[in-house]
C-alpha positions in Angstrom: 118.1 22.5 26.4 119.4 21.0 23.6 119.7 23.3 20.7 118.6 21.8 17.4 121.2 21.2 14.9 121.4 22.6 11.1 120.1 19.6 9.6 117.1 19.6 12.0 116.7 23.0 11.0 116.8 22.6 7.6 114.4 19.3 7.6 111.9 21.6 9.6 112.1 24.5 7.2 111.6 22.0 3.9 108.8 21.0 5.4 107.2 24.1 6.6 107.9 25.0 2.5 106.1 21.9 1.6 103.2 22.3 3.6 102.7 25.9 2.1 102.7 24.7 -1.2 100.2 22.3 -0.7 98.1 24.7 0.6 98.5 27.0 -2.7 97.8 24.2 -4.9 94.6 23.6 -3.2 93.3 27.2 -4.1 94.8 26.9 -7.3 91.9 27.3 -10.1 91.7 24.9 -12.9 91.9 25.9 -16.7 88.5 25.2 -17.6 86.7 27.8 -15.3 88.4 30.4 -17.1 86.6 29.4 -20.4 83.5 29.4 -18.7 84.3 32.7 -17.5 84.8 34.2 -20.9 81.9 32.1 -22.4 79.6 33.7 -19.8 80.9 37.4 -20.4 80.4 36.8 -24.2 76.8 35.4 -23.4 76.3 38.8 -21.0 77.5 41.3 -23.7 75.6 39.4 -26.5 72.2 39.3 -24.4 72.7 42.9 -23.5 73.5 43.8 -27.6 70.4 41.9 -28.5 68.4 43.8 -25.9 69.7 47.1 -27.4 69.8 46.3 -31.0 67.4 43.5 -31.7 63.6 44.8 -32.7 60.5 43.9 -31.6 57.2 44.9 -33.2 54.7 45.7 -30.5 51.0 44.6 -31.1 47.3 44.5 -29.9 45.7 41.1 -29.6 42.1 40.6 -30.4 39.6 37.3 -30.9 36.5 37.5 -32.8 35.1 35.6 -35.9 34.9 35.9 -39.6 32.4 38.2 -40.8 31.0 39.2 -44.5 31.6 42.8 -45.0 28.7 43.7 -47.4 25.6 43.8 -45.7 23.5 42.8 -48.8 25.6 39.7 -49.1 25.2 38.5 -45.1 23.2 35.3 -44.4 19.4 36.5 -44.7 16.0 35.4 -43.6 13.5 34.1 -46.1 10.2 35.3 -44.6 6.4 34.7 -45.1 4.8 38.1 -46.0 1.2 37.3 -45.4 -0.8 35.1 -43.2 -0.8 31.9 -44.9 -0.8 28.2 -44.7 2.8 26.4 -46.0 1.5 24.5 -49.4 4.9 22.9 -50.9 8.8 23.3 -50.4 10.6 23.5 -53.7 13.9 23.3 -51.9 16.1 21.4 -49.3 18.6 22.1 -46.7 22.0 22.7 -48.4 20.9 23.0 -51.9 22.1 26.0 -54.1 19.7 28.0 -55.3 19.6 31.3 -57.5 18.0 34.5 -57.2 14.3 34.6 -58.0 14.3 30.7 -57.8 10.8 29.3 -56.3 11.5 28.6 -52.7 8.0 27.7 -51.3 4.3 28.1 -52.0 1.8 29.7 -49.8 -2.1 29.3 -49.2 -3.7 32.7 -48.2 -5.6 32.8 -45.2 -7.2 36.3 -45.5 -11.4 36.2 -46.5 -10.5 39.2 -48.4 -8.4 37.3 -51.0 -10.3 33.9 -51.2 -11.8 34.3 -54.5 -9.3 32.7 -56.9 -11.2 34.8 -59.8 -10.8 38.5 -57.8 -8.6 39.8 -59.9 -10.5 39.0 -63.2 -13.5 40.6 -61.4 -11.7 43.6 -60.3 -10.4 44.3 -64.0 -14.0 43.8 -65.3 -15.2 46.5 -62.6 -12.6 48.9 -64.1 -13.4 48.2 -67.9 -16.7 49.0 -66.9 -16.2 52.4 -65.0 -13.5 53.2 -67.6 -16.2 52.9 -70.7 -18.5 54.9 -68.5 -16.1 57.6 -68.4 -15.1 57.5 -72.1 -19.0 58.2 -72.5 -19.4 61.0 -69.9 -16.2 62.3 -71.6 -17.9 62.5 -75.0 -20.9 64.1 -73.6 -18.7 66.5 -71.8 -17.4 67.2 -75.4 -20.7 67.6 -77.0 -22.1 69.8 -74.4 -18.5 72.2 -75.2 -19.4 71.7 -78.7 -23.0 73.1 -78.2 -21.8 75.8 -75.8 -19.4 77.1 -78.6 -22.1 76.9 -81.1 -24.4 79.2 -78.7 -21.9 81.6 -77.9 -21.5 82.1 -81.8 -25.3 82.0 -81.8 -25.3 84.8 -79.1 -22.8 86.6 -81.0 -25.2 87.1 -84.1 -28.3 87.3 -82.3 -27.4 90.3 -80.0 -26.1 92.5 -82.8 -29.1 91.4 -84.7 -31.7 92.7 -81.7 -29.7 95.9 -81.5 -30.1 96.7 -85.4 -33.5 96.2 -85.1 -33.9 98.7 -82.0 -31.7 101.4 -84.1 -34.2 100.5 -87.1 -37.0 101.4 -84.8 -35.7 104.8 -83.6 -34.8 105.4 -87.5 -38.8 105.0 -87.9 -39.5 107.1 -84.9 -37.2 109.9 -86.5 -39.1 109.5 -90.1 -42.6 109.2 -88.2 -42.0 112.5 -86.6 -40.5 114.1 -90.0 -43.6 112.8 -91.6 -46.0 114.3 -88.9 -44.0 117.5 -89.4 -44.6 117.4 -93.0 -48.2 116.6 -92.6 -48.4 119.7 -90.4 -47.0 122.2 -92.8 -49.5 120.4 -95.6 -52.6 120.9 -93.2 -51.6 124.6 -92.7 -50.8 125.0 -96.5 -54.2 123.4 -97.5 -56.1 125.4 -94.7 -54.9 128.6 -96.4 -55.5 127.2 -99.7 -59.2 126.5 -98.5 -59.6 130.1 -97.3 -58.3 131.5 -100.1 -60.5 129.6 -102.4 -63.7 130.5 -100.3 -62.9 134.1 -100.5 -62.5 133.8 -104.4 -65.5 131.6 -104.6 -67.5 134.4 -102.5 -66.1 136.8 -105.3 -67.0 134.6 -108.3 -63.6 134.3 -109.1 -63.3 130.4 -108.5 -65.6 127.6 -108.9 -67.5 125.7 -106.6 -65.4 122.5 -107.8 -62.1 124.1 -106.7 -63.3 125.1 -103.5 -64.6 121.4 -103.1 -61.2 120.3 -104.3 -59.4 122.5 -101.7 -61.6 121.2 -98.8 -60.6 117.4 -100.2 -56.9 118.4 -99.9 -57.4 119.7 -96.5 -59.1 116.9 -95.4 -56.5 114.4 -97.0 -53.9 116.7 -95.3 -55.7 116.1 -91.9 -55.7 112.6 -92.6 -52.1 112.3 -93.1 -51.1 114.3 -90.1 -52.9 111.6 -88.0 -51.8 108.9 -90.1 -48.2 110.3 -89.2 -49.1 110.5 -85.7 -50.3 106.9 -85.2 -47.0 105.8 -87.3 -45.2 107.5 -84.4 -46.6 105.8 -81.7 -46.3 102.5 -83.7 -42.8 103.2 -84.3 -42.1 104.0 -80.6 -43.5 100.7 -79.5 -41.8 99.1 -82.0 -38.6 100.5 -80.4 -39.6 99.6 -76.9 -40.0 95.8 -78.1 -36.9 95.9 -80.0 -34.9 96.7 -76.7 -36.8 93.9 -74.8 -36.1 91.5 -77.8 -32.4 92.6 -77.5 -32.7 91.6 -73.4 -34.7 88.7 -74.2 -32.2 87.3 -76.9 -29.3 87.9 -74.3 -31.2 86.6 -71.4 -32.3 83.5 -73.3 -28.7 82.8 -74.7 -27.0 83.5 -71.2 -29.8 80.9 -69.8 -29.0 78.5 -72.4 -25.5 78.8 -71.8 -25.6 78.4 -68.0 -27.7 75.2 -68.4 -25.0 74.1 -70.7 -22.3 74.8 -68.2 -24.2 73.2 -65.5 -24.4 70.1 -67.7 -20.7 70.2 -68.5 -19.5 70.6 -64.7 -22.1 67.6 -63.8 -20.7 65.8 -66.5 -17.2 66.7 -65.3 -18.1 65.5 -61.7 -19.4 62.5 -63.0 -15.7 61.9 -64.9 -13.8 62.7 -61.8 -15.9 60.8 -59.5 -15.5 57.7 -61.9 -12.0 58.1 -62.3 -11.4 58.2 -58.4 -13.2 54.9 -58.8 -11.0 53.3 -61.3 -7.7 54.9 -59.4 -9.2 53.0 -56.2 -9.8 49.7 -58.3 -6.0 49.9 -59.8 -5.2 49.9 -56.1 -7.4 47.2 -55.1 -6.6 45.1 -58.6 -2.3 46.1 -57.9 -3.2 44.8 -54.0 -4.7 41.4 -55.4 -1.9 41.1 -57.9 1.1 41.6 -55.2 -1.1 39.1 -52.7 -1.2 36.7 -55.3 2.7 37.2 -55.6 3.1 37.0 -52.1 1.8 33.6 -52.0 4.8 32.3 -53.9 8.2 32.8 -51.9 11.3 33.4 -54.1 15.1 33.3 -53.0 16.3 37.0 -52.2 19.6 36.6 -53.6 21.9 33.4 -55.0 23.3 31.3 -52.2 22.9 27.9 -50.2 20.0 27.4 -48.5 21.2 27.0 -44.5 18.4 25.7 -43.0 14.6 25.1 -43.2 12.7 26.6 -40.0 9.1 25.4 -41.1 8.6 21.7 -42.4 5.5 20.0 -43.5 3.0 21.1 -45.6 0.0 22.6 -44.2 2.0 24.4 -41.3 0.5 28.0 -40.3 2.7 30.9 -40.8 2.2 34.5 -39.9 3.9 37.7 -41.6 7.1 37.8 -40.9 7.8 34.1 -39.9 11.2 32.9 -41.2 10.7 30.0 -43.3 14.5 29.3 -44.1 17.9 30.9 -43.9 19.9 31.7 -47.0 23.7 32.3 -46.9 24.5 34.2 -50.5 27.8 33.4 -52.3 30.3 36.1 -51.5 34.1 36.4 -51.4 33.9 39.8 -49.7 35.1 38.4 -46.3 36.4 40.6 -43.4 37.4 39.5 -39.8 35.8 41.2 -36.6 38.1 41.7 -33.8 37.2 42.6 -30.6 39.7 45.0 -28.6 39.5 46.2 -25.0 38.8 49.9 -24.5 42.9 49.9 -23.2 44.0 49.0 -26.2 41.8 50.5 -28.8 43.1 54.0 -28.5 46.4 52.7 -30.0 44.8 51.2 -33.4 44.0 53.1 -36.2 42.7 52.7 -39.5 45.1 51.1 -41.9 47.3 49.3 -39.3 48.5 46.0 -40.5 47.1 42.5 -39.0 48.4 39.1 -38.6 45.3 36.4 -38.3 45.1 32.9 -37.4 42.1 31.3 -38.4 40.4 28.1 -36.5 41.2 25.1 -38.1 44.4 26.3 -39.7 47.7 25.4 -38.1 50.0 28.5 -37.5 52.9 29.4 -35.6 52.6 33.2 -34.7 55.6 35.4 -33.1 53.8 38.8 -32.3 57.1 40.5 -32.4 58.5 39.0 -35.3 55.6 39.0 -37.8 58.0 38.1 -40.8 58.6 34.4 -39.6 55.1 33.7 -38.7 53.8 30.4 -40.3 50.3 29.6 -41.1 49.0 33.3 -40.2 47.3 35.5 -42.9 47.9 39.5 -43.4 45.1 42.2 -43.2 44.7 45.9 -42.6 42.5 47.4 -40.0 39.3 48.8 -42.1 36.6 50.0 -39.5 36.6 50.8 -36.1 33.7 51.1 -33.9 32.8 54.4 -32.6 31.0 53.0 -29.6 31.5 50.0 -27.5 29.2 46.8 -27.2 28.0 47.9 -23.5 31.0 45.9 -22.1 33.9 48.4 -22.7 35.0 46.5 -25.6 35.4 47.8 -29.1 34.9 45.9 -32.4 37.7 46.2 -35.0 37.1 45.4 -38.8 39.7 43.6 -40.4 39.9 43.4 -44.3 42.4 41.4 -46.3 45.5 43.2 -47.2 45.3 43.4 -51.1 48.0 45.6 -51.6 50.6 42.8 -50.1 48.3 39.9 -51.6 48.7 41.4 -55.3 52.9 42.1 -54.6 52.9 38.4 -53.6 54.5 38.9 -50.2 51.6 37.7 -48.9 49.0 34.8 -49.5 45.4 35.2 -50.0 42.8 34.2 -47.6 41.2 30.8 -47.9 38.0 30.5 -50.3 34.6 30.5 -48.6 34.2 27.0 -48.9 37.0 26.4 -46.0 37.0 29.8 -44.7 33.2 30.1 -43.4 31.5 33.2 -41.7 31.2 32.5 -38.0 34.4 30.6 -37.8 36.7 31.9 -34.7 39.8 33.9 -35.4 42.4 35.5 -33.6 44.3 38.6 -34.7 47.6 40.8 -33.7 47.0 44.4 -34.9 50.8 45.5 -35.4 51.9 48.6 -33.6 55.4 50.5 -33.6 58.7 48.7 -33.9 60.8 49.1 -30.4 64.2 47.4 -29.1 63.7 44.1 -27.3 65.0 45.7 -24.2 62.2 48.0 -24.5 59.6 45.7 -24.8 60.5 43.4 -21.6 61.0 46.5 -19.4 57.3 47.9 -20.8 56.0 44.4 -20.0 57.6 43.9 -16.5 56.4 47.4 -15.5 52.8 47.0 -17.3 53.2 49.8 -19.1 50.9 50.3 -22.3 52.6 49.9 -26.1 53.9 52.9 -27.5 52.5 54.9 -30.3 53.3 57.7 -32.6 51.6 60.7 -31.1 50.8 62.0 -34.7 48.6 58.9 -35.3 46.6 59.9 -32.1 46.0 63.7 -33.1 48.3 64.8 -30.6 50.9 67.6 -31.4 54.4 68.1 -30.1 54.9 70.5 -27.0 57.1 72.5 -29.5 53.9 72.8 -32.0 51.8 73.7 -29.0 53.9 76.6 -28.1 54.5 78.0 -31.6 50.7 78.0 -32.0 50.3 79.8 -28.5 53.1 82.3 -29.7 51.3 82.9 -32.6 47.9 83.4 -30.9 49.3 86.0 -28.5 50.9 87.6 -31.5 47.6 88.2 -32.9 
């Protein structure tokens, strides 16, 4: 076997080295790949830093419409208050009206109120009853004065009758004393007569003296009988005086009772007449109010939205809507519908970003500061109960504080932003890192919220309260 020469061996080694060098060159990286690797590394670190340090404001989204917050300034129905026939319109669709302006005229259909002079006739009846009541009151007053006079007369007549009774008693006493005196006089004249008889028989006195003594004795007997008769008369006068006293009291009491009965009858007439007058007052007021209800006035200032009853002669019932009026107001608010899954996270006073229909807007819910075309608001009311479909209404008012400071623009006027317009809203919650927000959404977790806003307490506070309770 022929051995290779040194030259062949060196050529072979050179060829092998050249082949190895060419292989290394095929796997050698170009300078551009290093730049790409550096850029990718920086991008990876930038994304990681952004996920950690870039803030994201969580939000709850709701869709709703524009409303009027004040219930007295919301669109109202102009209704007919009586069964009537439409006579004439005084307005048109879209017309602006003032409060109390005449809207329509109605013609009453109730048979009780068809007489056009009914109010005047009822007023005449009232005047007649008023005159009757005045006359009865005058009679009642006159009877009262008569009763007072009779009371004064009784006060004088009864004591007078009592005095006459006392006088009769005094006459009885005087008659009794006269009888006693007459009896004594009879006894004296009788003794004197016996004495003169004895003296006449003895011749010591004349016949005339005896006759004079008999005359005195007879006169004494007569005086005694007269005194007895006077006593009987005085006793009868006393009885009559007592009867007169009772009669005067009875007569005056009967007269006063009669006057009181007349006064009671007059008072009854006054009360019944007053009752009739009150009834006529009610009827008169009803008639006047009924006549006023034939004219329909605007309950507030605003714009007529639509007329629901057209044409004269159309029949209407009580409560029939004649027209709809939209009051002039600036008290606008937005009512958003929020699901029961998100409403526990919402609290009164939370900031809200609103997008109104017809207003171009660009909204980044996580970065409200760069939103364009949206308007600021604050949560004012959260309904306590749902609407029957597990949704809750959230009322949002304009953020007046931000508007006054100039950090937010005011809401459009009612000329452009009308009640009922659709609106979308984002209720702003807490601020979290962007990475946390992506992680939360990938896992379908609810947004975070401060426990104090939900009325919850920390475990440490609960533990402290438990320890205090046990210590007590």
